[in-house]
C-alpha positions in Angstrom: 19.3 -25.3 -1.6 22.3 -23.2 -0.4 25.0 -25.0 1.5 25.3 -24.1 5.1 27.6 -26.6 6.4 30.6 -28.5 4.3 30.1 -31.8 5.8 27.0 -34.5 5.9 24.4 -34.6 3.2 26.8 -31.8 1.1 25.8 -29.3 3.0 21.9 -29.5 2.7 20.2 -27.7 5.7 17.1 -29.4 5.1 18.2 -32.7 5.6 19.1 -31.8 9.5 16.6 -31.8 12.4 16.7 -28.4 14.6 18.0 -31.2 17.1 21.2 -31.7 15.3 24.7 -31.4 17.5 26.9 -30.2 14.8 31.1 -30.3 15.4 33.8 -28.0 13.8 35.9 -30.1 11.4 39.1 -27.9 12.5 39.1 -28.1 16.1 36.3 -30.7 16.7 34.0 -28.2 19.2 30.8 -29.0 19.3 27.6 -26.8 18.7 24.6 -28.8 20.9 21.5 -26.2 20.1 20.3 -27.6 23.4 23.0 -25.4 25.3 23.3 -22.7 22.7 26.5 -20.5 22.9 27.4 -18.3 25.8 30.4 -16.9 24.2 27.9 -15.4 21.1 24.9 -14.8 23.4 22.8 -17.8 21.4 20.1 -18.6 23.7 19.5 -22.2 24.4 17.2 -24.1 21.5 18.9 -22.1 18.9 19.1 -24.6 16.2 22.2 -24.7 14.1 20.3 -23.8 10.8 19.0 -20.9 12.5 22.5 -19.4 13.8 23.5 -15.9 12.2 25.4 -16.2 8.7 28.5 -14.5 10.5 28.2 -16.5 13.5 31.7 -18.8 14.1 33.4 -21.7 16.0 33.6 -20.5 19.5 37.0 -22.9 19.8 38.7 -21.5 17.0 36.4 -19.1 15.1 35.9 -20.9 11.8 33.0 -20.4 10.0 29.5 -22.2 10.2 30.6 -23.9 6.8 33.1 -25.6 8.5 30.9 -28.0 10.6 29.8 -31.5 10.6 27.0 -33.4 11.9 28.1 -35.5 14.6 24.5 -36.9 16.0 21.0 -35.8 14.8 18.7 -37.1 17.7 15.7 -35.5 15.5 16.2 -36.6 12.7 13.8 -39.3 13.1 11.2 -37.3 14.2 11.7 -35.0 11.0 8.8 -35.7 9.1 6.7 -34.7 12.3 8.7 -31.6 12.7 8.0 -30.4 9.2 4.3 -31.1 9.7 4.4 -29.3 12.9 6.1 -26.7 11.0 3.9 -26.1 8.1 1.2 -26.5 10.5 2.0 -23.4 12.6 3.1 -21.5 9.8 -0.3 -21.5 8.5 -1.8 -20.7 12.2 0.3 -17.5 12.2 -0.3 -16.3 8.6 -4.3 -16.8 9.3 -3.6 -14.7 12.6 -1.8 -12.0 10.6 -4.5 -11.8 7.9 -7.0 -11.4 10.6 -4.7 -8.6 12.0 -4.4 -6.9 8.3 -8.0 -7.4 7.3 -9.8 -6.6 10.6 -7.6 -5.6 14.0 -5.2 -2.8 12.9 -7.5 0.0 14.0 -9.1 -1.2 16.7 -8.2 0.6 19.8 -7.3 -2.5 22.2 -4.5 -3.7 19.5 -1.2 -3.5 20.8 1.2 -2.3 18.5 4.2 -3.4 20.1 3.6 -7.0 19.2 2.9 -9.5 16.5 1.5 -12.9 15.4 4.1 -15.6 16.6 3.9 -19.4 17.5 6.0 -19.7 20.3 7.1 -23.3 22.1 4.8 -25.7 19.8 5.8 -29.2 20.7 4.5 -32.9 19.6 1.6 -33.5 21.5 -1.4 -36.2 21.8 -0.7 -36.9 18.2 -0.9 -33.1 17.1 0.8 -29.8 18.3 0.5 -27.7 21.3 2.1 -24.4 21.8 1.2 -20.5 22.4 0.1 -17.8 19.8 0.8 -14.5 20.6 -0.9 -11.9 19.0 -1.5 -7.9 19.2 -4.8 -8.4 20.7 -4.5 -11.6 22.7 -2.4 -14.8 24.0 -4.0 -18.0 23.9 -2.9 -21.8 24.4 -3.6 -23.6 21.2 -3.8 -27.2 20.4 -3.5 -27.9 16.5 -5.6 -31.5 16.6 -4.6 -34.6 14.8 -6.8 -35.5 11.7 -9.0 -37.9 13.9 -9.3 -35.8 16.7 -13.3 -35.9 17.5 -13.9 -31.9 16.8 -16.9 -29.9 18.2 -18.8 -27.1 16.5 -17.2 -24.1 16.3 -17.5 -21.9 20.0 -18.3 -25.4 21.5 -16.2 -25.9 25.0 -13.8 -28.7 26.0 -11.4 -29.5 28.9 -8.3 -30.6 28.3 -6.2 -32.0 31.2 -2.7 -31.4 31.7 -0.2 -32.1 34.6 -0.9 -29.1 36.3 -4.8 -29.1 35.8 -7.3 -28.9 33.9 -8.2 -26.0 31.2 -11.3 -25.2 29.1 -10.4 -24.9 25.4 -12.6 -23.4 22.9 -13.3 -25.4 19.3 -12.8 -23.1 16.1 -11.3 -23.6 12.7 -9.6 -21.1 9.8 -8.8 -21.3 6.2 -5.2 -22.2 6.5 -5.0 -23.2 10.2 -8.0 -25.5 9.8 -9.6 -26.9 13.0 -7.8 -26.0 16.6 -8.6 -25.5 20.5 -8.0 -22.1 22.0 -7.2 -21.5 25.7 -7.0 -17.9 26.5 -4.3 -16.7 28.8 -4.3 -12.7 28.2 -6.6 -10.7 26.6 -6.1 -7.3 25.6 -2.4 -7.2 25.2 -1.6 -3.9 26.6 0.3 -4.7 29.5 3.3 -5.8 27.2 6.0 -3.6 26.1 7.4 -5.6 23.5 7.6 -8.8 21.8 10.4 -10.3 23.5 8.7 -9.8 27.1 5.3 -11.2 25.5 7.4 -14.3 24.2 9.1 -14.9 27.4 5.6 -15.1 29.6 4.5 -17.4 26.9 7.6 -19.9 27.5 6.9 -19.3 31.2 3.1 -20.6 30.7 4.2 -23.7 28.7 6.8 -24.5 30.9 4.4 -24.5 34.3 1.5 -26.1 32.3 3.5 -29.6 32.5 4.4 -29.1 36.6 2.6 -31.6 38.2 3.1 -29.8 41.5 0.9 -26.4 40.0 -2.3 -29.1 40.5 -2.6 -28.7 44.2 -2.6 -25.0 43.9 -5.0 -24.8 40.9 -6.9 -26.2 38.1 -6.9 -22.2 36.4 -4.8 -21.4 33.4 -5.1 -17.7 34.7 -4.0 -18.6 38.4 -0.7 -20.5 37.0 0.4 -17.9 34.9 0.0 -15.3 37.6 1.8 -17.2 39.8 4.6 -17.5 37.5 4.9 -14.0 36.6 4.7 -13.2 40.4 7.9 -15.4 40.6 9.7 -13.5 37.7 9.0 -9.9 39.2 10.9 -8.8 42.2 9.2 -7.0 45.0 9.0 -3.3 44.5 10.2 -2.4 47.9 13.1 -4.3 46.8 14.2 -1.9 44.2 16.0 1.2 45.1 14.1 4.5 44.0 17.1 4.9 41.8 17.5 1.7 40.6 17.0 0.5 36.8 14.2 -2.6 36.5 15.5 -5.6 36.6 15.4 -7.7 33.3 12.9 -10.2 35.1 10.7 -7.3 35.9 10.9 -6.3 32.4 9.8 -9.6 31.2 6.5 -9.4 32.8 6.3 -5.6 32.6 5.0 -5.4 36.3 2.0 -7.9 35.5 2.9 -9.9 38.5 2.3 -6.8 40.8 
């Protein structure tokens, strides 16, 4: 593997987790993926290994290769994270194949979008996140090996802090068994991949907020509430003013 930094594990980036906190060996400025880097417009949640190759230390402009591992809270969970990466890559590959083989010319498909796994995380022995595709957005649970599976199209209700959600069992060649809860279909209201990913992230955040339970037990209602929060009232925008980024994120879906 090509070295990505000088110190720790001889620069082998596969030895550090996405949670690794790095430190410049010249000025001791840290890079914490939980915080990102405002000076270079790097979003929170960006792992050190995913930084652009031309990224440099915000303290002294030293190149990325001059960083050492200060601490790595995710090292113990590295095998779990590697398995999550493998399974989400298989999920994306499966549905990319569906798009290329069956959906590419279907009118309902939004060609501004592509298949992407968003905000997947370990959950109940498996992995939970949102799958964005040109024709749907689904909450997806990749179950552990010992999970009691139902026949294809069988329905199961999963309980989260925000409420109860109906999932459908299914399986694909590369992914294996999975459970899916529909969030959006079709995807015509989305104008960009960034917009769809932002909404997917918002859905994942709302899913684990207990305060939503009193309002709804339906995924669609929680989604609509979050979209309404992101989109400012139409009357609050002057006629000549460009829509705000929050409004662009939802594409007016909240209205």
